[in-house]
Backbone as CSV, one residue per row, in Angstrom:
resi,resn,N_x,N_y,N_z,CA_x,CA_y,CA_z,C_x,C_y,C_z
1,UNK,2.971,16.707,-22.001,2.593,17.736,-21.068,2.899,17.252,-19.646
2,UNK,3.721,17.985,-18.952,4.078,17.617,-17.582,3.003,18.096,-16.619
3,UNK,2.615,17.208,-15.721,1.621,17.552,-14.707,2.329,17.961,-13.434
4,UNK,1.790,18.964,-12.781,2.340,19.413,-11.511,1.264,19.309,-10.455
5,UNK,1.628,18.721,-9.320,0.690,18.517,-8.244,1.241,19.116,-6.964
6,UNK,0.383,19.591,-6.141,0.762,20.114,-4.830,0.436,19.091,-3.765
7,UNK,1.319,18.966,-2.797,1.078,18.061,-1.681,0.548,18.798,-0.476
8,UNK,0.261,20.055,-0.607,-0.089,20.874,0.548,-1.541,21.334,0.509
9,UNK,-2.439,20.404,0.219,-3.846,20.788,0.131,-4.664,20.330,1.322
10,UNK,-4.057,19.630,2.262,-4.802,19.171,3.430,-4.696,20.175,4.565
11,UNK,-5.740,20.317,5.355,-5.681,21.211,6.514,-4.612,20.755,7.504
12,UNK,-4.091,21.698,8.301,-3.040,21.398,9.269,-3.406,20.265,10.212
13,UNK,-4.678,20.127,10.540,-5.075,19.068,11.475,-4.687,17.699,10.946
14,UNK,-4.693,17.509,9.626,-4.307,16.231,9.045,-2.794,16.071,9.016
15,UNK,-2.078,17.157,8.939,-0.630,17.108,8.796,0.065,16.897,10.126
16,UNK,-0.513,17.359,11.217,0.177,17.379,12.496,-0.176,16.239,13.436
17,UNK,-0.832,15.206,12.927,-1.204,14.086,13.784,0.004,13.180,14.025
18,UNK,0.060,12.590,15.200,1.098,11.603,15.493,0.618,10.260,14.977
19,UNK,1.422,9.668,14.113,1.073,8.405,13.493,2.198,7.405,13.729
20,UNK,1.926,6.130,13.454,2.917,5.077,13.568,2.837,4.187,12.350
21,UNK,3.994,3.728,11.890,4.036,2.754,10.813,4.073,1.357,11.414
22,UNK,3.365,0.425,10.796,3.407,-0.959,11.260,4.800,-1.526,11.020
23,UNK,5.325,-1.361,9.821,6.704,-1.729,9.502,7.503,-0.436,9.375
24,UNK,8.689,-0.413,9.917,9.461,0.829,9.901,10.242,1.026,8.609
25,UNK,10.347,0.001,7.765,11.080,0.135,6.510,10.410,-0.710,5.431
26,UNK,10.600,-0.296,4.202,10.096,-1.075,3.081,10.812,-2.413,3.073
27,UNK,10.076,-3.462,2.775,10.649,-4.803,2.685,10.506,-5.300,1.259
28,UNK,11.569,-5.916,0.745,11.486,-6.501,-0.590,11.110,-7.970,-0.437
29,UNK,9.898,-8.296,-0.891,9.353,-9.646,-0.776,8.722,-10.017,-2.111
30,UNK,9.099,-11.159,-2.657,8.504,-11.656,-3.907,8.547,-10.614,-5.018
31,UNK,9.695,-10.009,-5.220,9.896,-9.011,-6.276,8.980,-7.797,-6.140
32,UNK,8.665,-7.431,-4.898,7.867,-6.236,-4.629,8.443,-5.528,-3.407
33,UNK,8.402,-4.201,-3.427,8.665,-3.430,-2.214,7.341,-3.292,-1.492
34,UNK,7.306,-3.664,-0.219,6.056,-3.646,0.525,6.202,-2.843,1.807
35,UNK,5.093,-2.167,2.171,5.064,-1.372,3.384,3.632,-1.279,3.873
36,UNK,3.460,-1.315,5.186,2.150,-1.093,5.802,2.232,0.173,6.641
37,UNK,1.204,0.999,6.526,1.137,2.257,7.245,-0.098,2.262,8.139
38,UNK,0.019,2.856,9.303,-1.079,2.958,10.252,-1.374,4.432,10.518
39,UNK,-2.658,4.787,10.524,-3.087,6.166,10.700,-4.069,6.282,11.850
40,UNK,-4.373,7.505,12.220,-5.314,7.764,13.312,-6.697,7.206,13.001
41,UNK,-7.135,7.377,11.750,-8.467,6.938,11.373,-8.558,6.839,9.849
42,UNK,-9.744,6.541,9.358,-9.960,6.368,7.924,-9.693,7.647,7.137
43,UNK,-10.102,8.778,7.662,-9.915,10.051,6.948,-8.434,10.321,6.708
44,UNK,-7.605,10.066,7.704,-6.163,10.274,7.549,-5.579,9.281,6.539
45,UNK,-6.012,8.028,6.618,-5.530,7.020,5.677,-5.919,7.389,4.249
46,UNK,-7.158,7.827,4.078,-7.627,8.183,2.741,-6.925,9.443,2.223
47,UNK,-6.674,10.401,3.099,-5.921,11.590,2.700,-4.528,11.235,2.214
48,UNK,-3.866,10.334,2.933,-2.543,9.852,2.545,-2.611,9.196,1.168
49,UNK,-3.606,8.348,0.963,-3.744,7.673,-0.324,-3.977,8.670,-1.458
50,UNK,-4.730,9.703,-1.174,-4.986,10.723,-2.192,-3.683,11.418,-2.590
51,UNK,-2.880,11.758,-1.606,-1.598,12.401,-1.903,-0.665,11.457,-2.655
52,UNK,-0.638,10.184,-2.258,0.193,9.198,-2.958,-0.283,9.048,-4.402
53,UNK,-1.585,9.051,-4.616,-2.116,8.920,-5.976,-1.611,10.042,-6.885
54,UNK,-1.565,11.256,-6.365,-1.081,12.382,-7.166,0.393,12.231,-7.521
55,UNK,1.184,11.787,-6.560,2.615,11.592,-6.804,2.841,10.406,-7.744
56,UNK,2.090,9.334,-7.549,2.219,8.169,-8.430,1.906,8.547,-9.878
57,UNK,0.897,9.365,-10.058,0.552,9.826,-11.409,1.683,10.653,-12.006
58,UNK,2.266,11.505,-11.209,3.392,12.319,-11.683,4.575,11.436,-12.081
59,UNK,4.809,10.371,-11.316,5.899,9.432,-11.613,5.523,8.458,-12.729
60,UNK,4.254,8.461,-13.128,3.726,7.490,-14.087,4.048,6.068,-13.625
61,UNK,3.818,5.844,-12.323,4.109,4.550,-11.703,3.075,4.338,-10.605
62,UNK,2.253,3.337,-10.750,1.074,3.207,-9.900,1.176,1.998,-8.988
63,UNK,0.945,2.195,-7.701,1.104,1.103,-6.744,-0.107,0.177,-6.701
64,UNK,0.139,-1.030,-6.218,-0.947,-1.874,-5.739,-1.144,-1.454,-4.296
65,UNK,-2.383,-1.294,-3.873,-2.596,-0.958,-2.478,-3.926,-1.465,-1.975
66,UNK,-4.011,-1.518,-0.658,-5.237,-1.927,0.005,-5.434,-1.020,1.207
67,UNK,-6.700,-0.748,1.515,-7.027,0.104,2.648,-8.157,-0.534,3.432
68,UNK,-7.942,-0.678,4.730,-8.985,-1.087,5.661,-8.926,-0.118,6.828
69,UNK,-9.967,0.670,6.969,-10.104,1.693,7.992,-8.841,2.555,8.103
70,UNK,-7.994,2.326,9.088,-6.842,3.211,9.314,-5.531,2.609,8.829
71,UNK,-5.587,1.556,8.038,-4.375,0.912,7.549,-4.296,1.000,6.030
72,UNK,-3.093,1.249,5.536,-2.839,1.253,4.105,-1.639,0.348,3.857
73,UNK,-1.814,-0.586,2.963,-0.725,-1.475,2.569,-0.389,-1.170,1.115
74,UNK,0.894,-1.005,0.829,1.337,-0.657,-0.527,2.380,-1.669,-0.979
75,UNK,2.288,-2.064,-2.247,3.296,-2.910,-2.882,3.695,-2.253,-4.200
76,UNK,4.996,-2.200,-4.445,5.530,-1.584,-5.657,6.348,-2.606,-6.436
77,UNK,6.126,-2.658,-7.728,6.916,-3.472,-8.644,6.815,-2.821,-10.019
78,UNK,7.808,-3.059,-10.860,7.792,-2.466,-12.193,7.376,-3.529,-13.201
79,UNK,6.156,-3.403,-13.690,5.601,-4.387,-14.618,6.375,-4.407,-15.934
80,UNK,6.759,-3.222,-16.421,7.469,-3.128,-17.701,8.829,-3.803,-17.674
81,UNK,9.393,-4.015,-16.485,10.706,-4.641,-16.352,10.577,-6.126,-15.995
82,UNK,9.379,-6.666,-16.092,9.182,-8.079,-15.794,8.775,-8.334,-14.357
83,UNK,8.075,-7.368,-13.764,7.590,-7.501,-12.382,8.727,-7.708,-11.384
84,UNK,9.695,-6.834,-11.461,10.797,-6.830,-10.497,10.887,-5.446,-9.869
85,UNK,11.635,-5.346,-8.793,11.861,-4.055,-8.144,12.970,-3.328,-8.900
86,UNK,12.661,-2.088,-9.283,13.638,-1.264,-10.006,13.811,0.070,-9.282
87,UNK,14.675,0.891,-9.841,14.898,2.230,-9.287,13.602,3.040,-9.292
88,UNK,12.747,2.786,-10.253,11.449,3.465,-10.320,10.639,3.197,-9.053
89,UNK,10.666,1.966,-8.573,9.956,1.607,-7.344,10.596,2.281,-6.134
90,UNK,11.913,2.284,-6.097,12.620,2.883,-4.957,12.361,4.396,-4.874
91,UNK,12.322,5.047,-6.020,12.044,6.490,-6.028,10.620,6.778,-5.561
92,UNK,9.656,5.981,-6.006,8.286,6.193,-5.561,8.165,5.876,-4.069
93,UNK,8.829,4.836,-3.605,8.808,4.515,-2.174,9.360,5.680,-1.353
94,UNK,10.422,6.292,-1.839,10.996,7.444,-1.139,10.002,8.609,-1.113
95,UNK,9.324,8.844,-2.208,8.319,9.914,-2.258,7.164,9.604,-1.302
96,UNK,6.753,8.344,-1.234,5.688,7.943,-0.320,6.122,8.160,1.128
97,UNK,7.365,7.836,1.432,7.888,8.078,2.786,7.811,9.549,3.150
98,UNK,8.110,10.428,2.201,8.040,11.864,2.460,6.604,12.299,2.740
99,UNK,5.663,11.739,2.023,4.253,12.057,2.302,3.866,11.559,3.687
100,UNK,4.294,10.360,4.020,3.947,9.784,5.317,4.472,10.641,6.474
101,UNK,5.622,11.273,6.271,6.187,12.143,7.308,5.221,13.265,7.672
102,UNK,4.403,13.686,6.732,3.424,14.741,6.993,2.383,14.293,8.013
103,UNK,2.224,12.993,8.191,1.212,12.442,9.088,1.784,12.027,10.441
104,UNK,3.058,12.275,10.657,3.676,11.896,11.929,3.769,13.067,12.869
């Protein structure tokens, strides 16, 4: 059964905020794609994580992540392939970038 999720459930106030990324591009470090994101506040960071969770579930690929107040750090690796970066990670990273654009 295919799951379908909408990314458009947040009020406009969350979508139209000016945000900045700590790192401007994903970095491949220790067989992981890594990125840090910076948001206006905790609510925006948590909203972003909620949207990423829905997309990750759809991709059946789940990130490692950490959140402290307005910062979200994400690391992607494919466990089934021996903990290396694969196309699956790159596709999810691209989807995450698209979500992040909603917060800029």
